C-alpha positions in Angstrom: 4.8 26.0 2.6 6.3 22.6 1.7 3.6 20.3 0.2 4.1 16.6 1.2 1.9 14.1 -0.7 1.4 11.0 1.4 -1.9 9.7 0.0 -0.8 7.4 -2.8 -3.4 4.7 -1.9 -6.1 7.4 -2.8 -4.6 8.3 -6.1 -1.0 8.6 -7.7 0.4 11.3 -9.9 1.2 10.3 -13.6 4.6 8.7 -13.9 6.9 10.8 -16.2 7.1 7.9 -18.8 3.4 7.5 -18.6 2.9 11.3 -19.5 5.4 11.1 -22.1 3.5 8.1 -23.8 0.3 10.1 -23.6 1.7 13.1 -25.3 2.9 10.9 -28.2 -0.4 8.9 -28.5 -2.4 12.2 -28.7 -1.0 12.7 -32.1 -0.9 9.1 -33.2 -4.0 7.4 -31.8 -6.8 9.7 -32.7 -8.6 7.2 -35.0 -11.4 4.9 -34.2 -9.8 1.6 -33.5 -12.8 -0.2 -35.1 -12.2 1.5 -38.5 -10.3 -0.4 -41.2 -8.5 2.6 -42.6 -4.8 3.7 -41.5 -6.0 5.9 -38.7 -8.1 3.1 -37.1 -5.4 0.6 -37.6 -2.9 2.9 -35.8 -5.2 3.3 -32.9 -5.8 -0.4 -32.8 -2.2 -1.2 -32.6 -1.7 1.1 -29.8 -4.5 -0.5 -27.9 -3.3 -4.0 -28.5 0.2 -3.1 -27.3 -1.4 -1.7 -24.1 -3.3 -4.9 -23.7 -0.2 -7.0 -24.0 1.6 -4.9 -21.4 -1.2 -5.3 -18.9 -1.3 -8.9 -19.7 2.5 -9.3 -19.2 2.1 -7.6 -15.7 -0.6 -10.1 -14.7 1.0 -13.0 -16.3 -1.9 -13.8 -18.5 -3.0 -13.9 -22.3 -4.0 -10.5 -23.8 -7.3 -11.9 -24.7 -8.1 -12.2 -21.1 -7.9 -8.5 -20.6 -11.0 -6.3 -20.7 -10.5 -2.6 -20.6 -12.8 -0.6 -18.3 -13.1 2.9 -17.1 -11.5 2.1 -13.8 -11.4 -0.2 -10.8 -15.0 0.3 -9.8 -16.3 -0.7 -13.3 -14.1 -3.7 -13.3 -15.5 -4.9 -9.9 -19.0 -4.2 -11.1 -18.5 -6.0 -14.3 -17.0 -9.0 -12.3 -19.8 -9.3 -9.9 -22.9 -8.2 -12.0 -21.4 -9.8 -15.3 -21.1 -13.2 -13.7 -24.6 -13.0 -11.9 -26.3 -12.4 -15.2 -23.9 -14.7 -17.1 -25.6 -17.2 -19.4 -23.3 -19.7 -17.9 -24.5 -19.2 -14.4 -26.9 -22.0 -13.1 -30.0 -20.4 -11.8 -29.9 -22.5 -8.6 -26.6 -20.8 -7.7 -27.0 -17.3 -6.4 -24.7 -17.1 -3.4 -21.7 -14.9 -3.1 -19.1 -14.8 -0.4 -17.1 -11.6 0.2 -15.7 -9.7 3.2 -16.8 -7.0 5.4 -13.8 -4.8 4.6 -14.1 -4.6 0.9 -14.1 -1.5 -1.1 -17.5 0.1 -1.7 -17.1 -0.9 -5.3 -17.6 -4.4 -4.2 -19.9 -3.9 -1.3 -22.4 -1.7 -3.2 -22.8 -4.1 -6.2 -23.4 -7.0 -3.7 -26.2 -5.0 -2.0 -27.6 -4.3 -5.3 -27.4 -7.9 -6.3 -29.2 -8.9 -3.0 -32.2 -6.8 -4.2 -32.3 -9.0 -7.3 -32.3 -12.3 -5.3 -28.6 -13.0 -4.6 -27.6 -14.1 -1.3 -24.3 -12.6 0.2 -22.2 -13.7 3.1 -19.9 -11.0 4.4 -17.0 -12.6 6.2 -15.6 -10.8 9.3 -11.9 -10.2 9.9 -9.5 -10.4 12.9 -8.0 -7.4 14.7 -5.3 -7.2 12.0 -7.9 -7.0 9.1 -7.3 -10.6 7.8 -10.0 -13.2 7.1 -9.7 -16.7 8.3 -9.6 -19.2 5.3 -11.5 -21.5 7.6 -14.4 -19.2 7.9 -14.5 -19.0 4.0 -14.6 -22.8 3.7 -17.6 -22.8 6.1 -19.4 -20.2 4.3 -19.4 -22.0 0.9 -22.6 -23.8 0.1 -24.0 -25.8 -2.7 -25.4 -22.6 -4.4 -22.2 -20.5 -4.1 -21.0 -19.3 -7.5 -18.6 -16.6 -6.6 -16.1 -15.6 -4.0 -14.6 -12.0 -4.0 -11.8 -11.2 -1.6 -9.7 -8.1 -2.0 -5.9 -8.7 -2.4 -4.9 -5.8 -0.1 -7.0 -3.4 2.0 -6.9 0.2 0.8 -7.1 1.6 4.4 -4.9 -0.4 6.5 -2.9 -2.2 3.8 -3.4 -5.8 5.2 -2.7 -8.4 2.6 -5.3 -11.3 2.5 -4.3 -14.9 2.2 -5.5 -15.0 -1.4 -3.6 -18.3 -2.5 -5.2 -20.2 0.3 -8.6 -18.7 -0.3 -8.5 -19.3 -4.0 -7.4 -22.9 -3.4 -10.4 -23.4 -1.2 -12.6 -22.0 -4.0 -11.1 -24.4 -6.5 -11.8 -27.4 -4.1 -15.5 -26.5 -4.2 -15.6 -25.5 -8.0 -16.5 -21.9 -7.3 -15.2 -18.9 -9.2 -12.8 -16.5 -7.5 -12.4 -12.8 -7.9 -9.9 -10.5 -6.3 -9.8 -6.6 -6.3 -6.1 -5.9 -6.8 -6.5 -2.1 -7.1 -4.1 -1.4 -4.2 -1.7 -4.3 -4.8 -0.7 -3.7 -8.4 2.8 -2.2 -8.5 3.5 -2.9 -4.8 3.5 -6.7 -4.5 3.3 -9.5 -7.0 0.0 -10.0 -8.6 0.3 -12.7 -11.3 -3.0 -14.5 -11.7 -1.5 -17.9 -11.9 0.3 -17.4 -8.6 -2.8 -16.0 -7.0 -4.8 -18.8 -8.8 -7.7 -16.4 -9.5 -10.5 -16.4 -12.2 -10.9 -12.7 -12.2 -8.9 -9.7 -11.0 -9.6 -5.9 -11.1 -7.1 -3.2 -11.9 -7.3 0.6 -11.3 -4.9 2.6 -13.3 -4.9 5.8 -11.1 -3.5 3.6 -8.2 -0.2 2.9 -10.1 0.7 6.1 -11.9 -1.7 5.9 -14.9 -4.5 8.6 -15.3 -8.0 8.2 -13.8 -10.6 6.9 -16.2 -8.9 3.6 -17.1 -8.8 0.2 -15.6 -9.0 -3.5 -16.5 -10.5 -6.7 -15.6 -8.7 -10.0 -16.0 -11.3 -12.7 -17.1 -10.0 -16.2 -17.3 -10.2 -17.7 -20.9 -13.5 -19.4 -21.3 -15.6 -17.5 -18.8 -18.5 -15.7 -20.1 -20.2 -12.6 -18.4 -22.9 -10.3 -19.3 -21.7 -6.9 -20.3 -22.7 -3.9 -18.1 -22.7 -1.7 -21.2 -24.5 -2.9 -24.2 -23.8 -1.6 -27.7 -21.3 -2.7 -30.4 -19.0 -5.6 -30.0 -16.0 -3.8 -28.5 -13.6 -5.8 -26.1 -14.8 -9.1 -27.8 -18.4 -8.2 -26.9 -17.6 -7.8 -23.1 -17.6 -4.0 -22.8 -19.2 -1.8 -25.4 -17.8 1.7 -26.2 -15.1 2.9 -28.5 -11.7 2.2 -26.7 -9.5 5.2 -25.8 -6.0 4.5 -27.4 -4.7 7.4 -25.1 -5.9 5.9 -21.8 -5.0 2.3 -22.7 -1.5 3.4 -23.8 -1.0 5.1 -20.5 -2.3 2.0 -18.6 0.1 -0.2 -20.5 3.1 2.1 -19.9 2.2 2.2 -16.2 1.9 -1.6 -16.3 5.4 -2.0 -17.7 6.7 0.3 -14.9 4.7 -1.7 -12.2 6.3 -5.0 -13.4 9.6 -3.8 -11.8 9.2 -3.9 -8.0 12.8 -2.8 -7.2 11.6 0.6 -6.2 9.5 -0.8 -3.4 12.3 -1.6 -0.9 13.3 2.1 -0.4 9.7 3.1 0.0 9.1 0.5 2.8 12.3 1.8 4.3 10.9 5.2 4.5 7.6 4.0 5.8 9.2 2.1 8.6 11.3 5.2 9.4 8.1 7.2 9.8 6.7 4.7 12.1 9.8 4.8 14.3 9.5 8.6 14.4 5.9 8.3 15.5 6.7 5.7 18.2 9.4 7.9 19.6 7.2 11.0 19.8 3.9 9.4 21.0 4.8 6.1 22.6 1.6 4.4 23.9 -0.4 7.3 22.3 0.2 5.8 18.9 -1.3 2.4 17.7 -0.7 0.6 14.4 -3.8 -0.4 12.5 -3.5 -3.5 10.2 -1.1 -6.5 10.2 2.4 -5.8 11.2 4.0 -7.9 8.5 1.3 -9.0 6.0 0.8 -5.3 4.9 1.4 -3.3 1.8 5.0 -1.9 1.9 3.9 1.6 1.4 1.1 1.8 3.8 1.1 3.1 7.5 -2.3 3.4 9.1 -2.0 4.6 12.7 -4.3 5.9 15.5 -3.5 9.0 17.4 -5.3 7.7 20.7 -7.8 10.1 22.1 -7.6 12.4 19.1 -9.6 12.9 16.0 -7.9 12.1 12.6 -9.2 15.1 10.8 -7.9 17.3 13.6 -4.5 15.7 13.3 -4.2 16.2 9.6 -5.5 19.6 10.0 -2.5 20.5 12.1 -0.1 19.1 9.7 0.1 22.0 7.3 0.8 21.0 3.7 0.5 17.3 4.3 -1.9 15.3 2.1 -2.9 12.0 3.9 -6.3 10.3 4.8 -8.2 9.7 7.9 -10.0 6.7 9.2 -13.2 8.5 10.0 -15.8 10.3 8.1 -17.9 13.3 9.0 -21.6 13.2 8.2 -23.9 16.1 9.1 -21.5 17.2 11.7 -21.1 13.7 13.2 -17.9 11.8 13.0 -18.2 8.1 12.2 -15.7 5.3 12.7 -14.4 3.8 9.6 -16.3 0.5 8.6 -13.0 -1.3 8.0 -11.7 -0.3 11.5 -15.1 -1.1 13.0 -15.0 -4.6 11.4 -11.5 -5.1 12.9 -13.0 -4.4 16.3 -11.0 -1.2 16.9 -12.5 0.8 19.7 -14.0 4.2 18.8 -11.7 6.2 21.0 -8.8 4.7 19.1 -10.3 4.4 15.5 -11.5 8.0 15.6 -7.8 9.1 15.6 -6.8 7.0 12.6 -4.7 8.5 9.8 -3.3 6.7 6.8 0.1 7.7 5.4 0.6 6.1 2.1 3.9 6.6 0.3 4.9 6.2 -3.4 7.5 6.6 -6.1 7.9 10.4 -5.5 8.3 10.1 -1.6 11.7 11.3 -0.5 13.7 11.2 2.7 13.2 15.0 2.9 9.5 14.5 2.9 9.6 12.1 5.9 12.1 14.5 7.7 9.6 17.4 7.0 6.8 15.5 8.3 8.6 14.4 11.5 9.3 18.2 12.2 5.5 18.8 11.7 4.4 16.1 14.0 5.4 18.3 17.0 2.6 20.6 16.1 -0.1 18.0 16.8 -2.1 19.1 19.9 
């Protein structure tokens, strides 16, 4: 049975150069980077090289990079860290975000609401995009933070971040973006996006799980989630892993070169053409037709159930747009926010392509599509 991996938005395999770097660092970076002896200095040098590589990818200074255990921690550190920051005015407790954020944003927002924060969840249009005018109207005198994801993990829709961050600047409000899905797929420099904070998840761009980063603009203060010794300049306690940081740095260096993306987009578009040819009106594109991640294709098989569709595609790894809870199938909250009808949204399947996707994979999947009942 041929195995076809089309779930790169969920997680990516290690890039060969990343794996090679990790094998080398296993022998060289075992010391505690906070120690002053040679073993600690070696580990510290590896960490600072990784920090510089991530900073180069984002176009910021290395001191503005805080290493975390992944994208979820980076998001939590951004939201909770700013809410409890000594620099936050007690009279400002309002956060603006969107209804289609990753749970790593929505759940911290719900948590902060229990502690007195007020959160506005902006709606989206049928393509999954917010209207910047809605953001402008949502800002009040007590708004201290706006968090809008760069690109949606399910449908791939890219948000108008530059316009949104400009609105935030006009009102003197800090702006955070979750860039877990966009790193390595589209440009993500912090000056171009004009953001104050940006979250990174290593396993979304060919680094291992368990490592991520938060860009924190110079001068901003936040309260650490993890208290302890003064690691990461007092922003995140815990002895840093030279192994994981070296891997993230290598992946960041690879992600800085987007030349590999055009062929991936070509394969994605070819897959969409195959689907249209086979299913015609029985297939619907979810997400924006153009302002969408170049590797992402979320489609609905109308009148079908996404899990059944994937189940009929033997050997294919992909994701559905619905979830099964206690025997009941529920529509994806993202598709629901987009106004997708249940009979359409229940048949959603996300195919996300990556560096290792080949023309043979797409041809093999096309052959399997005939098995869909």
